[in-house]
C-alpha positions in Angstrom: 2.3 14.8 -0.1 5.9 15.4 1.0 4.7 15.7 4.6 2.9 12.3 4.5 5.8 10.5 2.9 8.3 12.1 5.4 6.0 11.1 8.3 5.8 7.5 7.0 9.5 7.2 6.6 10.2 8.7 10.1 7.6 6.5 11.7 9.0 3.4 10.1 12.5 4.2 11.2 11.4 5.0 14.7 9.4 1.8 15.0 12.2 -0.3 13.7 14.6 1.2 16.2 12.3 0.8 19.2 12.6 -2.7 20.7 9.2 -2.3 22.4 7.5 -2.1 19.0 6.6 -5.6 17.8 4.7 -4.8 14.6 3.6 -1.8 12.5 0.2 -1.1 11.0 -0.2 1.5 8.2 -3.6 3.0 7.6 -5.1 6.0 5.9 -7.4 8.6 7.3 -11.1 9.3 6.9 -11.9 5.8 5.5 -9.3 5.9 2.7 -5.9 4.1 2.6 -4.3 6.3 -0.1 -5.3 7.5 -3.6 -1.6 8.0 -4.4 0.3 11.1 -5.3 -1.2 14.4 -6.3 0.3 14.9 -9.7 0.6 18.6 -9.0 3.3 17.7 -6.5 5.5 16.3 -9.3 6.7 19.8 -10.1 7.4 20.7 -6.4 11.1 21.5 -5.7 10.9 19.5 -2.5 10.2 15.9 -3.2 10.5 12.6 -1.3 10.8 9.5 -3.4 8.3 6.8 -2.7 10.4 3.9 -3.9 12.9 4.0 -1.1 10.1 4.3 1.5 8.3 1.2 0.1 11.6 -0.6 0.2 12.0 0.4 3.8 8.6 -1.0 4.6 9.4 -4.3 2.8 12.8 -4.7 4.5 11.5 -4.1 8.0 12.3 -6.9 10.3 9.1 -6.3 12.1 5.8 -7.3 10.5 4.1 -4.4 8.6 0.4 -4.7 8.0 -1.6 -2.4 5.6 -5.2 -1.6 6.7 -6.9 -0.8 3.3 -10.1 1.1 3.5 -11.7 3.0 0.7 -9.0 3.1 -2.0 -5.4 2.0 -2.4 -4.5 3.5 -5.8 -1.2 4.3 -7.5 1.4 5.0 -5.0 -1.0 4.0 -2.2 -1.2 0.5 -3.7 2.6 0.5 -4.0 2.8 1.2 -0.3 0.5 -1.6 0.5 2.5 -3.9 -1.8 5.6 -3.2 0.3 3.8 -4.4 3.5 4.1 -8.0 4.7 0.4 -8.4 5.1 -2.7 -6.6 3.7 -6.2 -6.5 5.2 -8.9 -4.8 3.1 -12.4 -3.7 3.9 -14.9 -5.5 1.7 -15.7 -2.2 -0.1 -12.1 -1.2 -0.8 -10.8 -0.8 -4.4 -7.2 -1.2 -5.5 -5.4 -0.3 -8.8 -2.7 1.5 -10.6 -4.6 4.1 -12.5 -1.7 6.4 -13.4 -1.2 4.6 -16.7 -4.5 6.2 -17.9 -2.7 9.5 -17.9 0.6 8.2 -19.4 2.5 7.5 -16.2 4.0 4.2 -15.1 4.0 3.1 -11.5 7.2 4.5 -10.1 7.8 2.7 -6.8 8.5 -0.8 -8.0 4.8 -1.8 -8.1 5.5 -3.2 -11.5 7.9 -5.7 -9.9 6.0 -6.4 -6.6 2.5 -6.9 -8.1 3.5 -9.7 -10.5 5.4 -11.5 -7.7 2.3 -11.4 -5.6 -0.6 -12.1 -8.0 1.2 -13.6 -11.1 2.2 -12.0 -14.4 -1.1 -12.2 -16.3 -3.3 -10.6 -13.6 -0.6 -8.0 -12.8 -0.1 -7.1 -16.5 -3.9 -6.6 -16.8 -3.9 -4.2 -13.8 -0.7 -2.4 -14.8 -1.6 -1.8 -18.4 -5.2 -0.9 -18.1 -5.3 1.0 -14.9 -8.5 -0.8 -13.8 -9.5 -0.9 -10.2 -10.3 -4.2 -8.6 -12.6 -4.8 -5.6 -11.4 -6.4 -2.4 -13.1 -9.7 -3.2 -11.2 -10.0 -6.4 -8.0 -8.9 -4.7 -8.4 -11.7 -2.2 -8.9 -14.3 -5.0 -5.8 -13.0 -6.7 -3.7 -13.0 -3.5 -3.3 -9.3 -3.4 -4.8 -9.1 0.1 -4.6 -11.7 2.9 -8.0 -11.0 4.3 -11.1 -9.0 3.7 -13.3 -7.7 6.5 -16.7 -6.1 6.8 -15.7 -4.3 10.0 -13.1 -1.6 10.6 -10.0 -2.7 8.6 -7.7 -0.8 11.0 -8.9 -2.9 14.0 -8.6 -6.1 12.0 -5.0 -5.1 10.9 -4.1 -4.5 14.6 -5.4 -7.9 15.5 -3.4 -9.5 12.7 -0.2 -7.6 13.7 -0.6 -8.7 17.3 -1.1 -12.3 16.1 2.0 -12.4 13.8 
């Protein structure tokens, strides 16, 4: 939603400006990282573009860690791709399913994903919209670590370490 995107942008800018903040952790709520945009919001007159927010994450001088629980789909995966590190719960699923309804990933996920996991694997995910499990994401290099415990707590530990 516009409110979530605005809060994410504001939080990142605030964290970057605060010298006492050493790292940032991005997580979802209720056991889900993000299922991406609600397509009904595309017709909303008030929109916040996801691409610049993902670029803001990526360009942060402070480490940004994604704590992926549940799903990271569409724009949610693109947010995670902008992060410097990604921790996923073992039951998490990731993908770019918007292609199944005729939409292309719009926040540079089509550029970031191949850089991270290689062109063949990225093309498969981008063109089919298939979801992958955390274990496959780890093998591909999409996530840095998978955990069976709370991904948020693991991401905080990693952020403190880096």
